[in-house]
C-alpha positions, 0 to 999 in steps of 0.5 A: 145229664145236662146239655148246653150249647153256644153258637155265634154268641147265642146260648141255648139250654136244655134242662131235661133232668131237673130232678136232683139239684145237688149239682148245677153247671153254669157258664160264666163269660169274660170276654171270649172266655167261658168258665164252666162252673159247678155249683153244689147245693145240699152236697159236697161230695160228687163226681162230675164228667164233662164233655165238650165239642168245640169249633174254633175254640180250645179248652183247659184242662183237656176234655173230656174230664172227670173230677171229684168235687172233694168237699167243695161247693163251687169249682171251675171245671174248665175254661173255653177260649175262642182261638180267633174271636173274629171268626165263628166259634161254637161249643156244645157241652154235656155233663153227668154227675153222681154223688160220692168220690172215686176209690182211693189208691189203697184198697180199703180194709174189710169192715163189719157194719152195724145194722142201720136201724134198731129192731128187726125188719125183713130183708126184702132184697139183698145183693144181686136181687132180681128187682133192682140189684141185678147185673149192671144196676150199679146196686149189685151189693145193696140191701133193702129192708121192708119197714114202716115209714117213719122208722128211725134210720141210724148210721151203720158206720162213723163218718161225715154227712156229705150229701142230703136230699129231702124234698121228694114226696112221691114213690112207686115202682115206676122207673121214671122216679129212679132219680127222685128220692130222698137220701143221706150220704156218709163218707167214711174215713177209708174213702168209701161212702154209704147211702141211706135212700128212700127217706121220707119227705122232710125226713132227714135229721142230719146236716151236711158236714156233721160228724156221726158215730155208729148209731147216730140218727140220720133220718126217717125211712120212707117210700120215695123214688123208685120203690116197691113199698116202704123200705130202706135201701143201703149200700156202700160204694165208690164212684167211677165217673159221672155215670157209673159207680161200684157198690162194695160187698159188706157184712153186718155184725150179728 
């Protein structure tokens, strides 16, 4: 979450979470109007929730707001305006984001996925696993396979690469690293998303906007972020808002 505030023409910013730079919301001021603009780097599909506290100001559209970036790399989330510019006016705003988009209105049909790698690797943690896939984890239906770092990770379903990250070098069983990991996110034609997480630093082999078929090389496995050891984390999901998402139960071809 990012927090910025304005009081009587003074700006104050906190950047407590500078881990993943995929989404940054910035202010652009014109006279007594302030546009809150989301700018995306290395990604095109995220869901952002924006909340604002106002004094002697209005906001358009109404807030709080949850919005899908829907392929855009820059968009105005809201415009804040002083009601009486001659009087004191204040605002404070926060935003949260997650990659992916909200579920489509029509429930996706069941799909049988290919394994996201060649060969055989032990399943270290399946759906509802006690280590990190438990209730409330937002990873309830995820899969973790143990594998050596550098293993080729391949698309389990055709789609479009929408988000990537590959700048993280560290990993371990430390919750402080939970938001710092390398990944590839693929959007499927039914509006669901798949995540391939904990990849090596500089281990991504796919580009944002690239169409991939089943078996296409996406990257190399690693041990980055919150991790008990080298492995691949895979899940299919839709996002609910800037703080929450829901994974989807899936099956794999034998």
